[in-house]
VMD Tcl script that builds the backbone (N, CA, C; Angstrom):
set m [mol new atoms 231]
animate dup $m
set s [atomselect $m all]
$s set {name element resname resid chain x y z} {
  {N N MET 1 A 0.821 -1.197 0.000}
  {CA C MET 1 A 0.000 0.000 0.000}
  {C C MET 1 A 0.867 1.263 0.000}
  {N N VAL 2 A 1.938 1.237 0.774}
  {CA C VAL 2 A 2.840 2.383 0.825}
  {C C VAL 2 A 3.522 2.575 -0.529}
  {N N THR 3 A 3.818 1.471 -1.196}
  {CA C THR 3 A 4.452 1.556 -2.512}
  {C C THR 3 A 3.527 2.233 -3.517}
  {N N VAL 4 A 2.263 1.878 -3.496}
  {CA C VAL 4 A 1.287 2.477 -4.406}
  {C C VAL 4 A 1.128 3.962 -4.096}
  {N N LEU 5 A 1.068 4.298 -2.822}
  {CA C LEU 5 A 0.926 5.698 -2.423}
  {C C LEU 5 A 2.152 6.514 -2.838}
  {N N SER 6 A 3.343 5.976 -2.628}
  {CA C SER 6 A 4.556 6.709 -3.010}
  {C C SER 6 A 4.636 6.862 -4.532}
  {N N PHE 7 A 4.218 5.842 -5.281}
  {CA C PHE 7 A 4.187 5.958 -6.737}
  {C C PHE 7 A 3.194 7.024 -7.176}
  {N N ALA 8 A 2.043 7.082 -6.538}
  {CA C ALA 8 A 1.028 8.079 -6.894}
  {C C ALA 8 A 1.537 9.493 -6.615}
  {N N VAL 9 A 2.193 9.680 -5.491}
  {CA C VAL 9 A 2.730 10.999 -5.152}
  {C C VAL 9 A 3.821 11.388 -6.145}
  {N N PHE 10 A 4.722 10.449 -6.458}
  {CA C PHE 10 A 5.794 10.730 -7.407}
  {C C PHE 10 A 5.234 11.054 -8.789}
  {N N ALA 11 A 4.267 10.291 -9.243}
  {CA C ALA 11 A 3.673 10.529 -10.562}
  {C C ALA 11 A 2.959 11.880 -10.598}
  {N N GLY 12 A 2.294 12.236 -9.517}
  {CA C GLY 12 A 1.604 13.526 -9.459}
  {C C GLY 12 A 2.566 14.694 -9.516}
  {N N THR 13 A 3.631 14.624 -8.751}
  {CA C THR 13 A 4.611 15.717 -8.765}
  {C C THR 13 A 5.345 15.787 -10.097}
  {N N LEU 14 A 5.606 14.623 -10.704}
  {CA C LEU 14 A 6.238 14.612 -12.019}
  {C C LEU 14 A 5.320 15.262 -13.054}
  {N N GLY 15 A 4.043 14.961 -12.990}
  {CA C GLY 15 A 3.082 15.560 -13.916}
  {C C GLY 15 A 2.989 17.060 -13.754}
  {N N VAL 16 A 2.959 17.534 -12.521}
  {CA C VAL 16 A 2.880 18.976 -12.265}
  {C C VAL 16 A 4.146 19.677 -12.744}
  {N N SER 17 A 5.301 19.074 -12.521}
  {CA C SER 17 A 6.547 19.713 -12.956}
  {C C SER 17 A 6.654 19.746 -14.482}
  {N N ILE 18 A 6.229 18.691 -15.159}
  {CA C ILE 18 A 6.243 18.696 -16.625}
  {C C ILE 18 A 5.273 19.741 -17.155}
  {N N TYR 19 A 4.109 19.841 -16.548}
  {CA C TYR 19 A 3.130 20.856 -16.960}
  {C C TYR 19 A 3.710 22.265 -16.791}
  {N N ALA 20 A 4.380 22.519 -15.673}
  {CA C ALA 20 A 4.960 23.842 -15.435}
  {C C ALA 20 A 6.033 24.164 -16.478}
  {N N LEU 21 A 6.851 23.189 -16.826}
  {CA C LEU 21 A 7.873 23.415 -17.850}
  {C C LEU 21 A 7.256 23.700 -19.216}
  {N N VAL 22 A 6.242 22.943 -19.580}
  {CA C VAL 22 A 5.603 23.141 -20.886}
  {C C VAL 22 A 4.938 24.504 -20.957}
  {N N VAL 23 A 4.242 24.893 -19.897}
  {CA C VAL 23 A 3.559 26.190 -19.892}
  {C C VAL 23 A 4.566 27.335 -19.939}
  {N N THR 24 A 5.714 27.152 -19.335}
  {CA C THR 24 A 6.731 28.198 -19.311}
  {C C THR 24 A 7.481 28.296 -20.641}
  {N N ILE 25 A 7.809 27.161 -21.230}
  {CA C ILE 25 A 8.664 27.149 -22.414}
  {C C ILE 25 A 7.881 27.277 -23.716}
  {N N ALA 26 A 6.688 26.754 -23.791}
  {CA C ALA 26 A 5.941 26.693 -25.054}
  {C C ALA 26 A 5.720 28.055 -25.721}
  {N N PRO 27 A 5.380 29.128 -24.999}
  {CA C PRO 27 A 5.166 30.403 -25.699}
  {C C PRO 27 A 6.420 30.963 -26.373}
  {N N ARG 28 A 7.587 30.588 -25.924}
  {CA C ARG 28 A 8.845 31.115 -26.478}
  {C C ARG 28 A 9.614 30.068 -27.279}
  {N N MET 29 A 8.939 28.999 -27.683}
  {CA C MET 29 A 9.637 27.907 -28.355}
  {C C MET 29 A 10.299 28.365 -29.658}
  {N N ASP 30 A 9.659 29.255 -30.409}
  {CA C ASP 30 A 10.260 29.727 -31.658}
  {C C ASP 30 A 11.550 30.505 -31.407}
  {N N ARG 31 A 11.589 31.280 -30.342}
  {CA C ARG 31 A 12.812 32.023 -30.012}
  {C C ARG 31 A 13.917 31.083 -29.545}
  {N N ILE 32 A 13.543 30.060 -28.777}
  {CA C ILE 32 A 14.537 29.106 -28.279}
  {C C ILE 32 A 15.152 28.338 -29.440}
  {N N ILE 33 A 14.316 27.870 -30.356}
  {CA C ILE 33 A 14.822 27.126 -31.512}
  {C C ILE 33 A 15.673 28.037 -32.396}
  {N N GLY 34 A 15.246 29.281 -32.561}
  {CA C GLY 34 A 16.037 30.225 -33.351}
  {C C GLY 34 A 17.397 30.486 -32.733}
  {N N ALA 35 A 17.452 30.598 -31.412}
  {CA C ALA 35 A 18.733 30.817 -30.737}
  {C C ALA 35 A 19.635 29.593 -30.873}
  {N N LEU 36 A 19.053 28.402 -30.809}
  {CA C LEU 36 A 19.856 27.190 -30.967}
  {C C LEU 36 A 20.388 27.051 -32.393}
  {N N ARG 37 A 19.646 27.544 -33.369}
  {CA C ARG 37 A 20.084 27.497 -34.766}
  {C C ARG 37 A 21.034 28.636 -35.114}
  {N N GLY 38 A 21.170 29.609 -34.228}
  {CA C GLY 38 A 22.063 30.733 -34.470}
  {C C GLY 38 A 21.429 31.862 -35.248}
  {N N GLN 39 A 20.118 31.894 -35.320}
  {CA C GLN 39 A 19.427 32.965 -36.032}
  {C C GLN 39 A 19.358 34.200 -35.145}
  {N N PRO 40 A 19.474 35.385 -35.734}
  {CA C PRO 40 A 19.383 36.608 -34.921}
  {C C PRO 40 A 17.968 36.803 -34.379}
  {N N ALA 41 A 17.888 37.460 -33.262}
  {CA C ALA 41 A 16.584 37.716 -32.639}
  {C C ALA 41 A 15.811 38.730 -33.463}
  {N N HIS 42 A 14.501 38.634 -33.433}
  {CA C HIS 42 A 13.653 39.581 -34.151}
  {C C HIS 42 A 13.706 40.932 -33.449}
  {N N ARG 43 A 13.795 41.967 -34.238}
  {CA C ARG 43 A 13.822 43.322 -33.685}
  {C C ARG 43 A 12.406 43.821 -33.493}
  {N N HIS 44 A 12.205 44.566 -32.430}
  {CA C HIS 44 A 10.895 45.156 -32.175}
  {C C HIS 44 A 10.778 46.469 -32.937}
  {N N PRO 45 A 9.600 46.778 -33.427}
  {CA C PRO 45 A 9.427 48.060 -34.112}
  {C C PRO 45 A 9.666 49.229 -33.160}
  {N N LEU 46 A 10.065 50.330 -33.727}
  {CA C LEU 46 A 10.379 51.510 -32.931}
  {C C LEU 46 A 9.165 52.009 -32.160}
  {N N ALA 47 A 7.979 51.886 -32.723}
  {CA C ALA 47 A 6.768 52.360 -32.046}
  {C C ALA 47 A 6.538 51.605 -30.744}
  {N N THR 48 A 6.836 50.315 -30.730}
  {CA C THR 48 A 6.672 49.525 -29.508}
  {C C THR 48 A 7.616 50.024 -28.426}
  {N N LEU 49 A 8.846 50.304 -28.803}
  {CA C LEU 49 A 9.814 50.794 -27.823}
  {C C LEU 49 A 9.438 52.179 -27.309}
  {N N VAL 50 A 8.900 53.020 -28.176}
  {CA C VAL 50 A 8.482 54.362 -27.757}
  {C C VAL 50 A 7.340 54.260 -26.756}
  {N N ARG 51 A 6.367 53.387 -27.017}
  {CA C ARG 51 A 5.249 53.215 -26.071}
  {C C ARG 51 A 5.747 52.709 -24.726}
  {N N ALA 52 A 6.695 51.782 -24.742}
  {CA C ALA 52 A 7.242 51.270 -23.489}
  {C C ALA 52 A 7.953 52.376 -22.720}
  {N N GLU 53 A 8.709 53.203 -23.412}
  {CA C GLU 53 A 9.404 54.311 -22.754}
  {C C GLU 53 A 8.417 55.306 -22.167}
  {N N GLN 54 A 7.324 55.568 -22.857}
  {CA C GLN 54 A 6.308 56.480 -22.335}
  {C C GLN 54 A 5.639 55.901 -21.092}
  {N N ARG 55 A 5.399 54.584 -21.090}
  {CA C ARG 55 A 4.809 53.957 -19.899}
  {C C ARG 55 A 5.743 54.083 -18.711}
  {N N ILE 56 A 7.036 53.889 -18.946}
  {CA C ILE 56 A 8.007 54.021 -17.865}
  {C C ILE 56 A 8.018 55.452 -17.343}
  {N N ALA 57 A 7.971 56.428 -18.242}
  {CA C ALA 57 A 7.976 57.834 -17.829}
  {C C ALA 57 A 6.732 58.168 -17.026}
  {N N VAL 58 A 5.586 57.648 -17.425}
  {CA C VAL 58 A 4.349 57.907 -16.685}
  {C C VAL 58 A 4.421 57.279 -15.308}
  {N N ARG 59 A 4.970 56.079 -15.210}
  {CA C ARG 59 A 5.090 55.435 -13.895}
  {C C ARG 59 A 6.006 56.236 -12.980}
  {N N ARG 60 A 7.097 56.763 -13.536}
  {CA C ARG 60 A 7.997 57.572 -12.712}
  {C C ARG 60 A 7.303 58.845 -12.257}
  {N N TRP 61 A 6.541 59.470 -13.163}
  {CA C TRP 61 A 5.830 60.688 -12.807}
  {C C TRP 61 A 4.778 60.392 -11.750}
  {N N ALA 62 A 4.084 59.272 -11.864}
  {CA C ALA 62 A 3.039 58.932 -10.908}
  {C C ALA 62 A 3.625 58.524 -9.561}
  {N N ALA 63 A 4.868 58.087 -9.545}
  {CA C ALA 63 A 5.472 57.633 -8.299}
  {C C ALA 63 A 6.044 58.774 -7.467}
  {N N THR 64 A 6.231 59.948 -8.043}
  {CA C THR 64 A 6.804 61.052 -7.284}
  {C C THR 64 A 5.773 61.586 -6.300}
  {N N PRO 65 A 6.183 61.870 -5.084}
  {CA C PRO 65 A 5.229 62.381 -4.098}
  {C C PRO 65 A 4.779 63.800 -4.446}
  {N N VAL 66 A 3.548 64.077 -4.154}
  {CA C VAL 66 A 2.972 65.390 -4.438}
  {C C VAL 66 A 2.947 66.184 -3.145}
  {N N ARG 67 A 3.470 67.406 -3.202}
  {CA C ARG 67 A 3.455 68.253 -2.009}
  {C C ARG 67 A 2.061 68.821 -1.840}
  {N N SER 68 A 1.576 68.757 -0.629}
  {CA C SER 68 A 0.235 69.286 -0.383}
  {C C SER 68 A 0.305 70.802 -0.193}
  {N N ALA 69 A -0.747 71.461 -0.581}
  {CA C ALA 69 A -0.826 72.913 -0.411}
  {C C ALA 69 A -0.974 73.226 1.074}
  {N N PRO 70 A -0.497 74.379 1.507}
  {CA C PRO 70 A -0.648 74.713 2.930}
  {C C PRO 70 A -2.127 74.756 3.306}
  {N N SER 71 A -2.394 74.286 4.488}
  {CA C SER 71 A -3.799 74.233 4.912}
  {C C SER 71 A -4.361 75.649 5.080}
  {N N SER 72 A -5.653 75.772 4.930}
  {CA C SER 72 A -6.292 77.089 4.980}
  {C C SER 72 A -6.224 77.697 6.383}
  {N N SER 73 A -6.128 76.868 7.416}
  {CA C SER 73 A -6.050 77.410 8.772}
  {C C SER 73 A -4.717 78.123 8.993}
  {N N ARG 74 A -3.654 77.622 8.384}
  {CA C ARG 74 A -2.362 78.286 8.512}
  {C C ARG 74 A -2.361 79.593 7.727}
  {N N ALA 75 A -2.974 79.592 6.577}
  {CA C ALA 75 A -2.993 80.793 5.756}
  {C C ALA 75 A -3.807 81.899 6.422}
  {N N ALA 76 A -4.863 81.528 7.141}
  {CA C ALA 76 A -5.706 82.528 7.793}
  {C C ALA 76 A -5.022 83.111 9.015}
  {N N ALA 77 A -4.152 82.352 9.637}
  {CA C ALA 77 A -3.503 82.821 10.854}
  {C C ALA 77 A -2.376 83.718 10.539}
}
mol reanalyze $m
mol bondsrecalc $m
mol representation Tube
mol addrep $m
């Protein structure tokens, strides 16, 4: 019984690990095969890089702290 249980656990973990590898590698399989064949990587269009740079700039702008205006009670005093 212990042998069957240990086989079931081993088979389950093996299945999960194979699934994780396939899900991770399958979307980039064309790039992996191209790299193994020595083909140069595909270049991204300039518009894609410009959009990425703009997103980075917006994130930096949004991350800067905003100084609050002086409260009205201080201004009145």
